[in-house]
Every structure is written in structure tokens, then in C-alpha cells.
N, C-alpha and C positions, 0 to 999 in steps of 0.2 A: 350300916353305911359301908358303901363300896370303896374299896382302896382305890386311892389316886394314882393315875397314870403320871410317870414321870415326863417331863418336857425335855426331850434331848436337844442339846445344842447343835446348831447348824453352823459350821464352820465355813467362813467365805474368805476370799482374797482380800488383800487391802492394797488398793491402787488409786492414786490421785486423792487420797484422803476419803475414799468410799469403799464400800464393801461389795463388789460384784462376785457373782458366781463365775466359774470358769467359762470362757466363751464357747468351749467345747462341749459343756454339759456333762463332761466326765467327772466322776469321783473315784477315790480308791479307799480301800478299808485300811484303817490305821489300827493296829493292835498293840497291846502292852508286851511286856518282855515274856509273858507266858503264853502268849498267843490268843489272849482274849480280846474280843472286838471292843474299841474305845469309840470310835466315831468313823465317819466318811469325811474325807478332805478332798477339796478341790483338786482335780488333776489339770494343771495349767497347760496351756497349749502355747505354740509359738506366737500366735496372735496375742495372747494375755501378755507375754513377754514384750512384744512390740508396744502394746498400749502402755505398759509399764515404764517403758524407756521414755515415751512421749510424755508421761506425767512427770518423770524425773527431770527431763529437759526443761520443761516449764517451770519448774520450781528452783531451778539453779540460780537465776538472776536475784530473785528475792532472798534466797537463803545465804547465798554467797555475799550479798551485799549488806546483810545484817550486820551489826556490830558483833564482835567476838563475845562482849559481855551478855549481849541478848541471847546468843546461841547457848551460852553456859546456862543463863536461867532456864531456857527451854529443856535443855538436857536433865537439869536438876528437877525440873516438873515431872519428867517421866520418872525418875526415882520416887518421887513424892507419890505419884499415882500407883506405882507398882507397890509401894510399901502398903498401900490401903487394900491392894488385891493379892496380898502375899499368900494367903491360905489357898486361893485358887491355883497359883503358880506352883505352889509346893506339891499339890495333889497332881498336877498335870505333869511335872518333872518327874516325881516318883513314879507314875504310870509310864512315862514315856522311856525312862532309863533303868526301871526295875531297881530303884533305890529305896531304902527306908525312908520314913517321913523325916527322920533327923538329918540324913544325908542330903535329902532333897531341899530341905530348908536351908542347909548350908550353901548349896548351890544358887538358890534364889537370892539369899542375903548377899552372896558374893556379887551377884549380877546386878543387884541394885546398888550396891557400893561402886561397881564399876561404872556405872552412869554418873554417879556423883564424881569419881575420880577424873573421868573425861571432861565433865562439866568445868572443873577447876582448870583444865588444860586450855580451854577455847581461847583465853585472853593472854596466854603465856607461851604457846608453841611458837608464835611469830618471833618472840624475843630470843629462841635458841636456833631457830632455823635462818633467820636474817642476819645481816652483817653490814657494817661499812667497811669497804675494802680499801686497802692502801694501794695507791697507784702513783706511778712516776710521771706526774704532770699536774696542771692546775685544774684538777676535776674532783667533784665529789662523786664517788662511785659507791652506790647502795644497792644491796640484794635484799629482796623480800619474797615471801612465798604468797602463793595464791592457790586456791582449790583446783585440782584437775577437772572436775566437772561431774560427769555421771559415772558412777562406779557400779559395776555389776558384782555381786558377792555370793559366792556359793558358801552357805552357812556349814559349820562342821557337822559331820554325819552323827558322831557320838555325843557330842555336848549340845543337847538340844535347846537350851536356854543361856547358860553362862557362857558357852562359845558362841552363840549366836550374838548376844550382846557385844561380846569382845571383838566382833568383827563389824558390826554396825556402828557403835558409838565412835570409834576413832575417825571413821570415815565422815561422818555428818558433823562431828565437832569441829573439824577444819573447813567446813562450808560445802563439802561435796553433797550430792544427792545420791541415793542408792536404790538399786533393785536387788533384793536379796531372795535367793532361792533356799527355802527352808530345808532343814534335815529331811531327807526323803522318807525315812522310816519313822521319824518322830517330829512331825511338823505341828502339832497342836500347840506347844507353847509359843512358837513364833506366830501363829495365826491369831492367838490371843494377845499377843504383844501389839498387833496391829489396832486392837480395840483400846488399848492404853494409849497408843501413840495418837490416836484420834481424839482423845480427850486431854492431851497434855501440851497444847499449844504448838505442837509440831505442824508447819504448814503443810497442806495437802501436797503430795508428790515428793516430799523430801525423803520419806522412807515408803517403799513399795515391797510388799511381801507376797511372794508367790510359792505355791506348794505343788508338789508333783514329782515326776521323774527327772532327777537332775540331769541324767544323760540325755533327756529329750529337750529340755529347756535351755540349758547352758550353751550349746553350740551357736543357737540363733543369737545370744547375748554376746558371745566371744566374736562373732562375725559382724554385729551390728555397727554401722559406721557412725552412729551418734552416741556409742558407749565409749568413753574415754580410758577406762581402766577396768581391770578385772582382778578379784581376789579369789584364787583358787583353793581356799581352805578346804572346802568340802568335796574336792575331786580326787579320784583315785590317780594313780600314776599314768595309766593308759589314757584316760579322759583328760587329765592336765596337759599331756603332750598335744592331743588334738586340739584342745582349746588354745593352747599357745601359738599353734601354726595359724589358727583361724584369727587370733587376736593381732597378729603380725600385719594383717592386711592394712590397718589403719594405723599401725604403730602404738597400739595400746599399751599403757603400763600394765605390767603383770605382776602380780604378787604370787610366787609359786608355793605350792602346798609344803608344810614342813611340820615336824613334830612339835607340838605346842602344848605346854601345861597350862590350860586355861585358868586353873586356880591360881597361878603364880601372879604376883604383881607385874602388870604389863610395863613395857618400856614405851618409848615414843615412836618405835618403828612402824606401827600401823597408821600412825598419823602423818609421818614423813613420807611413807610410800605413795600417798595420793596428793602430794603437794608439788606444784611447779615453781621453780625460781626465777623470778624477774629481776634483772639488773638494770639500774638506771644511771647513765652518766650525765653530770651537769657540770658546766664550766663554773669556776669559782672567780673568775676574773683575773686580772693582772696581779701578780704576788711579787711584791718587792720589799724594800726595807721598811716601807711605811705600813706593810700589811696588805690585806685584800682591798680592792678598789671599792668592794661592798661595804 
């Protein structure tokens, strides 16, 4: 009996809920920490980035208009699906980051827990960011938050999965849609996450995953007029400066790169970074000894 040939996995982009190959037709070799070949990953072009922004924009209305409770259910479903594919992600993270299986398992478990953590925040973040404001006059003055819109995210380069989840989950938990550029040297866990998202009730276009050269893809996202904000977590200092300048053209919100311990319990900063505050004034009517005219 002849030896069976292994079926190698073909990694693809995740855009608009579908799995296209790069428009450019290009791929690049992904290797493990010892230089051994793992797979060929799609090398996204600027056209791929534009297509991802179009998909993200189309998804904004439905996702931001969903109830916070529903978004929480969807994020929890992602955690459920990841739990079922835990062994696959442990192997991919171990290869990508040169970790032992035990350390990779700890990273994957933390990433799954992170989805659950942000799922719990979806219907609570508005309570700590909104307010009823005291004003000197016969008015109700109420501030509430709403999502920024389309957020471009440069995933951390060194934390291929836990860091990736830690920048995607807070953005979508608050109703934004994202276009994420995976870690350039370790994109495989991100591309596999796209397969999980496709079967996790996440509407098409809410999360779009690109792989390739960060310095090639990011400038078009930073300059794109239909991108409302950008998270520079995976950019080095020189690239971050270039992208901030490009982002200023349409007054994008910019979250600058900073040292982050991805294993630490997160705060609310990455959620509030991509929220806008809307304040409404409403007259209370005549106030006198008898109280409001209402």
C-alpha cells in the first residue's frame, strides 16, 4: 500500500464573509521560528484593501444597528467555535511564535477567554461612557456613545493570536467593523480565525482579514477616505509616523502603537478609543413651584 500524500491547507483572505485569493495572485512563504516552511499566505494588494473597506462599510449599518445584547451573543459564539478548534490553533500558534505546546495552549486559552470578556462588555460599555449632564437651564442633557464606523487595524507583529484577538474584539464589540492586517511574519492564525468567524454568526464584512506586507497595505488604509479610524498596534515607529500623517487627511481617529502586555487583563481603552460621543439637549418645559409642565 502506497503512502498517502498529505493535503496541504490553502490559506485565503477573509473579505465580506468570503474567502478570496489575493487580487494580485501573489503569495509569500511563511516559516516557523526555525525557518522551516509552513505555508504560502496570500500577499494582499492595495486593491484587496479597498475591497475590504467596501465590505466593512456595507456591514456598518446592520452591525451597529444590532442590539448590544445580540453583539454579545455573536462574540460568545466565536469563543464557542474556537473552543472546538482549540488544538488547531495551539499548533498554529506554537509554530508561528516558536512556543512550546503548553505555552501556546495558554495563549489560545487566553484568546478564547478574551472573546468572552468582550462579549460581556457589549451591553455595559454604554453605561460607563454615557451620562446625564447637569446644565443650568430647563433642559435634559444626555450624552451617549456610538461606534466610529470602519476601523483599520494593524495586528501586533509578535503576538499572532492573543494580540490579534485583543485588537479585533474591542472594536467590533462596540459596533464598529474592521479591516485587519495580520502579523506579517505569522499570519496563519489570523487567516484561520477568518474560518471561525465565517461559522460564528458574525455578519459578512464585520471582520475582514488581510495578510501580506504591512508597509505595503497600511498606507492605502490610512489614506482611505472611507476609513474612520486606525489602530497602529502592529506598526513600527517610522511606519506609524507615516500613517498618522496620511490619516490626518480625513481626521481619522488614530490609536498610536504602545508597549502592551497582551496577556494582562485589558481595560476599556480599546473600546472607548473607537466610540464617538453624541449629546442631545431636550427642553423640560416650564419649571416652577408646581414642577414640570410635563
